[in-house]
C-alpha positions in Angstrom: -69.8 -34.1 -22.5 -69.1 -30.3 -22.9 -65.4 -29.5 -22.9 -64.5 -26.2 -21.3 -61.2 -24.2 -21.5 -60.7 -21.5 -18.8 -58.4 -18.6 -19.9 -57.5 -16.4 -16.9 -54.3 -15.3 -15.2 -55.8 -15.5 -11.7 -55.5 -18.9 -10.1 -58.5 -18.1 -7.8 -60.8 -17.6 -10.8 -59.6 -20.9 -12.3 -60.1 -22.8 -9.1 -63.5 -21.1 -8.5 -64.8 -22.2 -11.9 -63.6 -25.7 -11.4 -65.4 -25.9 -8.1 -68.6 -24.5 -9.7 -68.8 -27.3 -12.3 -67.3 -30.2 -10.3 -70.6 -31.8 -9.6 -72.0 -31.4 -13.2 -71.3 -34.7 -14.9 -72.0 -33.2 -18.3 -69.3 -30.6 -18.0 -65.5 -31.1 -18.1 -62.7 -28.7 -17.6 -60.4 -29.6 -20.6 -57.7 -27.3 -19.5 -56.7 -23.9 -18.1 -54.5 -21.2 -19.7 -53.1 -18.2 -17.9 -52.2 -16.2 -21.0 -53.4 -15.6 -24.5 -50.4 -17.5 -26.0 -51.2 -20.5 -23.8 -54.8 -20.5 -24.9 -54.0 -20.4 -28.6 -51.5 -23.2 -28.2 -53.9 -25.3 -26.3 -56.6 -24.9 -28.9 -54.1 -25.9 -31.7 -53.3 -29.1 -29.8 -56.8 -29.8 -28.6 -59.4 -28.4 -31.0 -62.3 -30.3 -29.4 -63.1 -27.5 -26.9 -66.8 -26.5 -26.8 -66.8 -23.5 -24.5 -64.1 -20.9 -23.7 -64.3 -18.8 -20.6 -62.1 -15.9 -21.7 -60.7 -13.2 -19.4 -60.9 -9.9 -21.1 -57.7 -8.6 -19.4 -54.8 -10.9 -19.9 -51.1 -10.1 -19.2 -49.8 -10.8 -22.8 -52.7 -10.1 -25.1 -56.0 -8.1 -25.1 -58.9 -10.5 -24.6 -60.8 -8.9 -27.4 -58.0 -9.6 -29.8 -57.8 -13.2 -28.6 -61.5 -13.6 -29.3 -61.0 -12.3 -32.8 -58.1 -14.7 -33.4 -60.0 -17.7 -32.0 -63.1 -16.9 -34.1 -61.0 -16.5 -37.2 -60.0 -20.2 -36.9 -63.0 -21.7 -35.2 -66.6 -20.7 -36.1 -68.4 -23.0 -33.7 -66.7 -22.8 -30.4 -68.7 -20.8 -27.8 -66.8 -17.9 -26.2 -68.0 -16.3 -22.9 -66.1 -13.3 -21.8 -65.1 -13.0 -18.2 -64.8 -9.5 -16.8 -65.1 -7.5 -13.6 -66.3 -4.4 -15.4 -69.7 -3.3 -16.7 -68.4 -1.3 -19.6 -70.7 -1.3 -22.6 -67.9 -0.6 -25.0 -66.0 -3.7 -24.1 -69.1 -5.9 -24.1 -70.2 -4.6 -27.5 -66.7 -5.2 -29.0 -66.7 -8.7 -27.6 -70.0 -9.6 -29.2 -69.0 -7.9 -32.5 -65.8 -10.0 -32.5 -67.8 -13.2 -32.3 -68.2 -13.6 -28.6 -71.4 -15.4 -27.4 -71.8 -13.5 -24.2 -70.2 -12.4 -21.0 -70.1 -13.1 -17.3 -69.0 -11.0 -14.4 -66.4 -12.6 -12.2 -68.6 -12.4 -9.1 -71.0 -14.9 -10.7 -72.5 -17.8 -8.8 -72.5 -21.4 -10.0 -76.1 -21.4 -11.2 -75.5 -18.5 -13.5 -72.4 -20.1 -15.0 -74.3 -23.3 -15.7 -77.2 -21.3 -17.2 -74.8 -19.3 -19.4 -73.2 -22.5 -20.8 -76.7 -23.9 -21.5 -77.8 -20.7 -23.3 -74.7 -20.4 -25.6 -74.6 -24.1 -26.3 -78.3 -23.8 -27.4 -77.2 -21.0 -29.8 -78.2 -18.0 -27.7 -76.3 -15.0 -26.4 -75.9 -14.7 -22.6 -75.8 -11.4 -20.9 -74.7 -11.4 -17.3 -77.6 -11.0 -14.8 -75.4 -9.0 -12.5 -74.7 -6.3 -15.1 -76.3 -2.9 -14.8 -79.5 -2.7 -16.9 -78.2 0.4 -18.5 -75.2 -1.6 -19.8 -77.5 -4.2 -21.3 -79.6 -1.5 -23.0 -76.5 0.2 -24.4 -75.3 -3.1 -25.8 -78.5 -4.0 -27.5 -79.3 -0.6 -29.1 -75.7 0.4 -29.9 -75.7 2.2 -33.2 -79.3 1.2 -34.0 -81.6 4.1 -34.9 -84.8 3.9 -32.8 -86.9 3.7 -36.0 -85.1 0.4 -36.9 -85.7 -1.3 -33.6 -88.2 -4.1 -34.2 -91.6 -3.7 -32.5 -94.0 -6.2 -31.0 -97.7 -6.5 -31.7 -100.1 -6.5 -28.8 -100.6 -10.3 -29.2 -96.8 -10.8 -29.3 -96.4 -8.8 -26.1 -99.1 -10.9 -24.4 -97.4 -14.1 -25.4 -93.9 -12.9 -24.5 -95.0 -11.7 -21.1 -96.3 -15.2 -20.4 -93.1 -16.8 -21.7 -91.2 -14.6 -19.3 -93.2 -16.2 -16.5 -92.0 -19.6 -17.6 -95.2 -20.8 -19.2 -95.2 -23.4 -22.0 -96.9 -23.0 -25.3 -99.7 -25.2 -24.2 -100.3 -23.2 -21.0 -100.2 -19.9 -22.9 -102.6 -21.3 -25.5 -105.1 -22.2 -22.7 -104.7 -18.8 -21.1 -105.2 -16.8 -24.3 -107.8 -19.2 -25.8 -105.6 -19.9 -28.8 -104.1 -23.0 -30.3 -100.6 -24.2 -29.5 -99.8 -23.9 -33.2 -100.7 -20.2 -33.1 -98.5 -19.6 -30.1 -95.6 -21.4 -31.7 -96.1 -19.4 -34.9 -95.9 -16.1 -32.9 -92.9 -17.3 -31.0 -91.0 -18.2 -34.3 -92.0 -14.8 -35.8 -90.5 -13.0 -32.8 -87.3 -15.0 -33.0 -86.9 -14.1 -36.6 -87.9 -10.5 -36.0 -85.1 -10.0 -33.4 -82.6 -12.3 -35.1 -82.2 -14.7 -32.1 -82.3 -18.4 -31.9 -84.1 -19.2 -28.7 -86.6 -17.8 -26.3 -84.1 -16.8 -23.5 -82.1 -14.8 -26.0 -85.4 -13.1 -27.2 -86.3 -12.2 -23.6 -82.8 -10.8 -23.0 -82.9 -8.6 -26.1 -86.4 -7.3 -25.5 -85.6 -6.4 -21.9 -82.4 -4.7 -23.1 -84.3 -2.7 -25.6 -86.8 -1.6 -23.0 -89.7 -2.9 -25.0 -90.9 -4.9 -22.0 -89.7 -4.6 -18.3 
């Protein structure tokens, strides 16, 4: 069971998250903290937390600083920022300080569940509700265009089909290739963009504007 810590000073947000996961038997709200101090104390006493939903704006500490402190002590816990702002600078800093993604506070339950799945699978989750420009700014921040990885025509063909939800076997049949070849191309793309799963690859490629 995945243990979740909610860090937010708004009771409505805490109650809302609890309602979103109440019917998911594999998720458990281990606790809720309304300040950075409470969050750090909770993690000292209960280090078994798997996912932290971290408000970026807390009354006693900056959420980015808290993320930095948590990551300094725990390299494996997944940290998802919670924010009501689509500000590229904040999002970029969160990821740089070890965050695994971010959600906007107007999220729906399916997106929260998907985000938890993605980060637990080793990926980075970018809020679907965010402005596409913000995603692009995050992904290409400080990266000269000549250093942005490129895709071959075949890789683009495969990725476009992956984005449609097709399996390696279905793509192989469509492109008249072997499943082994498809998997090889997929692994090469993951390595090229330094991501760990297909969903993260799709997020990055979309953010960079390589594919729509």
